[in-house]
N, C-alpha and C positions, 0 to 999 in steps of 0.2 A: 530189576534184573540182578540177582545176587551173583550169577555166573552164567552168562548168556552164551551157551555152546550147545551143540547137539549132543545130548547125554541121555543115558538110560540108567535107571537105578537097578541094582542087583537084588535089592530087598524091598523096593517100593518106597513110597513117600509117606512119612509119618506126619499127622496133623493132630495137635493137642491144644487144649486150653488148660493152663495151669494157674494155680493161685485162686484167690477169692476176691470178689468185687469189693472195693473199686480198684484193685491192683492186679487184675488178671493179665496174663500174657498168652497171646495166641502164637503158637510155634508151628512152623512148617519146616521139616527136615528132609533133605535128600541124603539118605545114607547109602554109602558104598555105590555112588553113581560112577559112571565111567564114560569115556568118549565112545560114541557109536562108530563102528567100522562097518564097511560094506557100502554098496552103491545106493541102497534104499534104506533110509533111517527106519522105515517100518519093519524091515526084516533083518536089519544089520545086527551084528553081535556087539559085544562091549570089549574094548581094548583092555587086556589084562594088566597092562602097566599103568593104567589110570584108575585111581581109587580116590573119589572125592566125597567128603561129607560136609555139607554146608547147610545153614539154617537162616530163616528169616523169622524175627521175633517182633511182634507188634505189642507194645506195652500200653495197657489202659492206664489212664491217670496222667502219665507223662507224655503220651502220644509219641514216644520215640519209636523208631524202626531200627533194629539192629540186623546186620548181616554178619554171621559168625562162621568161621572156616576152621573146624577142628582138624580135618585131615584133607590134604590136597596133594596126593602123590601123583606125579606125572602131569601136573597142572600146566596149562599154557595160557597165553593171553586171551582175554575175553572181555566182553562189555560188562561193566559193573557200575550200577547206579540206578537212578530213577528217571523216567522220561516225563515230559510235559503231557497234558491231556491230548494234545494234537499229535503225539508220537515223536516229537523232536527231543533232542537231548535236554535233560533238565538239570539234575544234580549228579555229579560224578561221585562214585564210591572208591576212586583210586587215590593213593597217597598224593599224587600230583593232580589236584582236582581240576586241572585244565584239560584233562583227557578222559575218555570213557573206556579206553582199553588198557587193562593191566593184568597182572598175574597175582591173584590173591594167594599169599603164602600160608602155611599152617599156622593156626592160632591168630590169624589176622581178624580184627573186628572193625566194622564200619558202623558208626552210629549217625542216624539222621535225626535231628531235633527240630521241632517246629519253631518258627519265628514268632516270638510273643506279639 
């Protein structure tokens, strides 16, 4: 959960594999997302004061997972981190790793590294 809020992208979600084996990265980017406004998330608009661009990057070879937040205008607190297989809180992505709700600021990066 890089930024667990009701959001809609203005330009869509970009997915790409970059690099060459064995050092590829799989990137998912939510560009120009914003908070959904309206009673029904299916038909609601996007709050113009919220503009979020954030990414999840899975790296081959190192097996790291990065959450990257280049732009987070109008950001509010949200769940950030990974959950366990049963859906319970697993690893926080917040600066205070004892909580799962935080406000990712612009240029914030969270890296999850495997335990050897």
